[in-house]
Each structure stands twice: as structure tokens, then as C-alpha cells.
C-alpha positions in Angstrom: 49.7 21.9 -48.1 47.1 22.3 -45.9 44.9 24.8 -47.5 41.3 26.2 -46.0 40.8 29.4 -48.9 41.1 31.7 -45.4 43.4 34.8 -46.6 46.7 33.9 -44.6 46.6 30.1 -45.7 46.2 31.0 -49.8 48.8 33.7 -49.2 50.6 30.9 -48.0 50.0 28.7 -51.2 50.4 31.3 -53.3 54.2 32.4 -51.3 55.3 28.6 -52.6 54.1 28.2 -56.0 55.8 31.1 -56.5 59.1 29.2 -55.6 58.2 27.2 -57.9 58.0 23.7 -56.0 55.3 21.2 -56.7 52.5 22.0 -54.5 49.5 20.3 -53.1 47.1 22.2 -51.8 44.7 19.6 -49.2 40.8 20.8 -47.4 40.3 18.2 -44.7 36.8 18.2 -44.1 35.3 17.7 -41.1 31.2 18.5 -41.1 31.8 22.8 -40.5 28.9 25.1 -41.1 31.1 26.7 -43.6 33.0 24.2 -45.4 31.0 24.8 -49.0 31.8 27.8 -49.3 36.0 27.6 -48.1 35.9 25.1 -50.5 34.7 26.8 -53.7 37.1 30.0 -52.4 40.0 28.0 -52.6 39.8 26.2 -56.1 38.7 29.4 -57.7 41.7 31.5 -55.7 43.8 28.9 -56.9 43.1 28.3 -60.6 43.4 32.6 -60.8 47.3 31.7 -60.1 47.6 29.7 -63.2 51.1 27.6 -62.1 52.0 24.9 -63.4 53.3 23.4 -59.9 50.4 23.9 -58.0 48.1 20.6 -57.7 44.2 20.6 -57.4 42.2 21.1 -54.5 42.2 17.6 -53.1 39.5 17.6 -50.4 39.5 14.7 -47.8 37.3 13.9 -44.8 38.3 14.3 -41.0 34.9 13.9 -39.8 34.1 15.1 -36.6 30.6 16.3 -36.3 30.1 12.8 -33.9 32.1 14.6 -31.0 31.4 18.3 -31.7 27.7 18.3 -33.0 26.7 20.6 -29.9 29.9 23.6 -31.2 29.1 26.9 -32.3 30.9 25.6 -35.7 28.2 23.4 -35.9 24.7 24.6 -35.1 25.8 28.6 -36.4 25.9 30.3 -32.5 29.2 31.8 -34.1 31.7 34.4 -31.5 30.8 37.9 -32.3 32.4 40.4 -34.0 33.6 41.5 -30.3 33.4 38.4 -29.4 38.1 38.0 -27.8 40.2 35.5 -30.3 39.6 32.8 -28.1 36.4 32.1 -28.7 36.8 30.9 -32.2 38.6 27.6 -30.1 38.0 24.2 -31.8 39.2 21.4 -30.0 42.0 19.3 -31.2 41.4 21.0 -34.4 45.9 21.5 -36.2 46.1 18.3 -34.5 43.2 16.9 -36.7 43.8 18.7 -40.0 47.6 17.5 -39.6 46.6 13.6 -38.6 44.3 13.4 -41.6 47.1 16.0 -44.3 50.3 13.3 -42.0 48.4 10.5 -44.0 47.8 11.7 -46.6 51.9 12.3 -47.1 53.2 9.2 -46.2 50.8 7.8 -48.5 52.6 10.0 -51.6 55.7 10.5 -49.7 55.8 13.8 -49.6 57.6 15.2 -46.5 56.1 18.5 -45.5 53.7 19.9 -44.7 52.9 23.5 -44.7 50.7 25.6 -42.9 49.7 29.9 -41.2 49.0 30.1 -38.2 50.0 33.4 -36.2 51.3 35.3 -34.1 47.8 36.2 -32.8 47.0 31.8 -32.5 46.2 31.9 -28.4 45.3 28.0 -28.8 47.5 25.3 -27.3 48.0 23.3 -31.1 49.3 25.9 -32.6 52.6 26.5 -30.6 55.5 25.8 -32.2 56.4 22.5 -29.0 53.2 21.4 -30.6 54.3 20.7 -34.1 57.7 19.5 -33.0 56.3 16.4 -31.2 53.7 16.0 -34.1 56.6 15.5 -35.4 58.6 12.8 -33.6 55.1 11.3 -33.5 54.7 10.7 -36.7 58.0 9.4 -37.2 57.8 7.6 -34.1 54.7 5.9 -35.2 54.6 5.8 -39.2 58.3 6.4 -40.0 58.1 8.9 -42.0 60.4 12.1 -41.5 57.7 15.0 -41.7 57.5 18.3 -41.1 55.2 21.2 -40.6 56.1 24.0 -42.5 55.2 27.2 -40.3 56.3 30.2 -42.3 54.2 32.9 -40.9 55.0 31.9 -37.1 55.7 35.3 -35.7 53.4 37.4 -38.0 49.9 39.2 -37.3 47.7 39.1 -39.9 48.2 42.5 -41.1 51.9 41.4 -42.1 50.0 39.3 -44.3 48.1 40.9 -45.9 51.1 43.5 -47.1 52.4 40.5 -48.0 49.4 39.0 -50.1 48.7 43.0 -51.5 48.9 41.7 -55.4 47.0 38.3 -54.9 43.5 38.7 -55.2 42.7 38.5 -51.9 38.7 38.7 -52.9 38.5 35.4 -53.3 39.4 34.3 -50.3 37.1 33.7 -47.0 37.9 34.1 -43.6 33.7 34.4 -42.1 32.3 31.5 -39.2 28.9 32.1 -41.6 29.3 33.3 -45.0 26.4 34.7 -46.4 26.2 32.9 -49.8 29.7 33.8 -51.1 30.2 37.7 -48.8 31.9 38.0 -45.4 29.1 38.0 -42.9 31.2 41.2 -41.2 30.0 40.1 -38.1 31.8 37.1 -36.9 35.1 37.4 -34.9 36.3 36.2 -37.7 35.7 39.2 -40.2 36.9 41.0 -37.1 40.3 40.2 -37.0 39.9 40.5 -41.4 38.6 43.7 -41.5 41.3 45.4 -38.4 43.8 43.3 -40.5 43.3 45.0 -43.7 42.9 48.7 -41.5 46.6 47.8 -39.4 47.9 47.2 -42.9 47.1 50.6 -44.6 45.6 48.1 -47.3 41.8 48.6 -49.2 40.1 45.7 -48.1 38.0 44.1 -51.5 36.4 41.9 -49.3 32.3 42.0 -50.3 30.5 41.6 -46.5 26.4 41.5 -46.0 26.4 43.6 -43.0 29.1 46.7 -42.6 31.9 46.5 -40.6 31.5 48.6 -37.5 
């Protein structure tokens, strides 16, 4: 599955592993500024699950900085706490992630890629029709019958937090501007996390460098 070390994908990762399926957590490294911290968080989280059917984290490279070098995800001018979710857009993000993951699946004879977009995701490459179109393209171009599985489709952040409340969610990272291993507490992604815990009525175990607003 496509794993980012974030809250949503980590809960999905744990859910798939709990069902006993063999799971390959794949992180796609594109050259974004927070990736080193995300990879560390993902490795800590998967280790904490202690599941024999969970493979070690695989890190694949698909650099896009030659196209996005002046974009907020590289420069560090991250959207602020009160910015809209639309401000988090990275052009072609899911398309690039799925393309590299599909190549991995073809090489390893894997028939499904899981990922964790939520109902609140406003971007065109997070829509069901995009995922179905991608499946058709892979079958046509690679002769690989590959499914894109999105179990959290239609759910909100608070729903995922409730589902994963017994997991070590403090080991996950949902921040565009981490301060060492801490969440910055001042970006849009931190805002979504803070508000998700509040809406779920679940105590937030996250350590923030800056108090939430």
C-alpha cells in the first residue's frame, strides 16, 4: 500500500495488517521537504505494530523537484493554519505516486494498491473516477489487472481517528513543516489533525512545537 507515515494511511496500514493480508508499505520519495521525517515516522509506526505479515517499509524514488522546485512543498512557504484544504494541492501527486507503485506491483506480481484519501480531499486525482481510469490505463499499458483500493473513501478525519484510537497515533506525522520530529502546529495539515481529534472526541497525543489555535 501507499504509506506516507500520516495518520490516515497509518490507520489503514494497521487495518490491512490486522486482517492478516501480506502488506507491503511503500513510500514514494519525490524530493519534498518533509520526507525524511515522514519516513522515520512510518518506520517507527510499522515497527510498533509488530505484525509478521507486514513487510519492511520500501522507499522508492520518483523525483519531481525539477517541475515543482518553486512550489510550497519544496520552498517551505507552507499553507498556514487557517488556509483552505485546496491550498495543499500538489499537481499530479496521486498520479505520480500510483504510477511508481504500479511499476512496483507489476514487478512483484501484486494485484492491488491501497491508499487512504478521505471525503474532505478536494483534489481531482482523489476522485473515484480517477482511480477507475488509472486502473484501466494500467491494464491497457502494462497488461496488469490492478485495483486501487480506497477503503476510507467517504469518511472524515474524525472517523479514521476513532477507528485507530487504540493505535500509537502519536508516532504518525501529518505536518508540512515539521520541527525535528515535532508537528509545527501552524500549518494546514496540523490544523486538519487538531480539528480531527477534537471532532472525534479523542485525546490528541501529538506533540506540537506551537500550541494549536
